[in-house]
Backbone as a ProteinNet text record, in pm:
[ID]
protein_1_A
[PRIMARY]
XXXXXXXXXXXXXXXXXXXXXXXXXXXXXXXXXXXXXXXXXXX
[TERTIARY]
-10076.7	-10210.2	-10169.3	-10327.3	-10225	-10269	-10269.4	-10304.3	-10450	-10523.7	-10672.2	-10755.5	-10751.3	-10791.1	-10806.5	-10773.6	-10693.3	-10802.3	-10776.1	-10877.1	-11043.7	-11074.7	-11183.5	-11212.2	-11161	-11251	-11258.3	-11128.5	-11166.6	-11331.8	-11308.4	-11436.1	-11564.4	-11551.7	-11679.2	-11693	-11618.5	-11644.8	-11680.9	-11688.2	-11736.1	-11873.8	-11879.9	-11969.5	-12075	-12061.8	-12125.3	-12103.9	-12044.8	-12097.8	-12149	-12133.7	-12162.7	-12325.2	-12310.1	-12505.9	-12600.9	-12549.1	-12546.3	-12577.8	-12548.7	-12530.4	-12612.9	-12602.4	-12650.7	-12491	-12430.4	-12343	-12475.7	-12625.6	-12668.2	-12679.9	-12723.3	-12595.9	-12564	-12469	-12340.7	-12294	-12300.1	-12291.6	-12377.2	-12486.6	-12529.4	-12492.5	-12500.2	-12446.1	-12336	-12195.6	-12101.9	-12100	-12229.3	-12226.6	-12100.9	-12135.4	-12079.5	-12102.1	-12041	-12090.2	-12135.6	-12273.3	-12207	-12077.4	-12061	-11898.2	-11761.9	-11813.4	-11691.6	-11709.1	-11809.9	-11863.8	-11838	-11856.8	-11786.5	-11638.9	-11591.4	-11426	-11310.7	-11436.4	-11316	-11248.6	-11355.2	-11464.1	-11388.9	-11377.5	-11377.7	-11180.3	-11081.2	-10987.6	-10867
-8611.2	-8572.5	-8659	-8547	-8597.5	-8711.2	-8796.5	-8943.9	-8919.8	-8783.5	-8845.4	-8735.6	-8774.2	-8591.9	-8805.3	-8837.8	-8977.9	-9111.9	-9088.2	-9173.4	-9133.1	-9017.3	-9038.9	-8994.7	-9035.7	-9042.9	-9212.8	-9293.6	-9462.5	-9451.8	-9350.4	-9380.2	-9331	-9195.6	-9160.5	-9286.7	-9327.6	-9442.5	-9498.6	-9596.7	-9733.5	-9727	-9614.3	-9634.5	-9621	-9543	-9480.5	-9618.9	-9696.7	-9878.4	-9922.1	-9992.2	-10099.7	-10060.9	-9897.7	-9867.6	-9772.3	-9867.6	-9749.6	-9668.2	-9502.4	-9365.4	-9377.1	-9226.2	-9104	-9015.7	-8867.7	-8778	-8713.6	-8673.4	-8610.3	-8710.6	-8874.9	-8894.5	-8920.2	-8987	-8941	-8857	-8699.5	-8566.6	-8598.9	-8608.3	-8619.3	-8692	-8883.4	-8943.1	-8878.5	-8820.7	-8708.1	-8586.4	-8558.3	-8421.1	-8302.7	-8308.8	-8200.6	-8179	-8097.2	-8082.8	-8136.6	-8149.5	-8240.4	-8216	-8104.8	-8056	-8109.6	-8139.2	-8197.1	-8257.9	-8410	-8543.1	-8548.5	-8525.9	-8493.3	-8457.8	-8379.6	-8291.5	-8477.7	-8522	-8581.7	-8762.7	-8766.9	-8931	-8877.6	-8779.6	-8744.2	-8779.9	-8666.8	-8669.4	-8762.4
14535.7	14590.7	14758.1	14793.5	14985.5	14991.2	15112.9	15133	15198.7	15291.1	15247.7	15227.8	15108.1	14961.5	14909.5	14883.5	14832.7	14869.8	15071.8	15128.5	15080.7	15081.2	15036.9	14967.9	14871.7	14710.7	14687.1	14733.5	14765.2	14847.9	14960.4	15063.6	14985.1	14912.2	14856.6	14683.5	14667.4	14520.9	14488.6	14629.3	14693.1	14736.7	14753.7	14802.3	14714.5	14615.4	14456.5	14419.5	14417.3	14401.4	14408.5	14564.8	14652.1	14702.8	14657.2	14684.1	14571.9	14484.5	14339.7	14326.7	14394.3	14479.8	14341.5	14358.5	14271.7	14339.4	14230.8	14325.2	14463	14435.9	14441.4	14652.7	14578.5	14764.8	14780.4	14700.5	14813.5	14855.9	14776.4	14884.7	15027.8	15036.6	15167.1	15204	15229.2	15281.2	15385.3	15282.5	15299.7	15368.3	15341.3	15493.5	15307.8	15192.8	15076.3	15034.8	14903.7	14782	14700.9	14584.4	14525.7	14410.5	14419.6	14296.8	14385.5	14531.3	14598.4	14515.7	14527.6	14533.6	14396.2	14271.8	14152.4	14098.2	14212	14224.7	14227	14331.4	14399.4	14348.4	14211.4	14220.2	14051.9	14067.3	13867.4	13927.5	14030.6	14007	14081.3
[MASK]
+++++++++++++++++++++++++++++++++++++++++++

């Protein structure tokens, strides 16, 4: 996995955990789609 993808995955996952956020909230925060959030976190 490329380094920037791994870093984004960790950043999004940490945001979701720390803020008890939904996929939709994380997507809005990072300016990406819900599908991208789901893919990044599950991969």
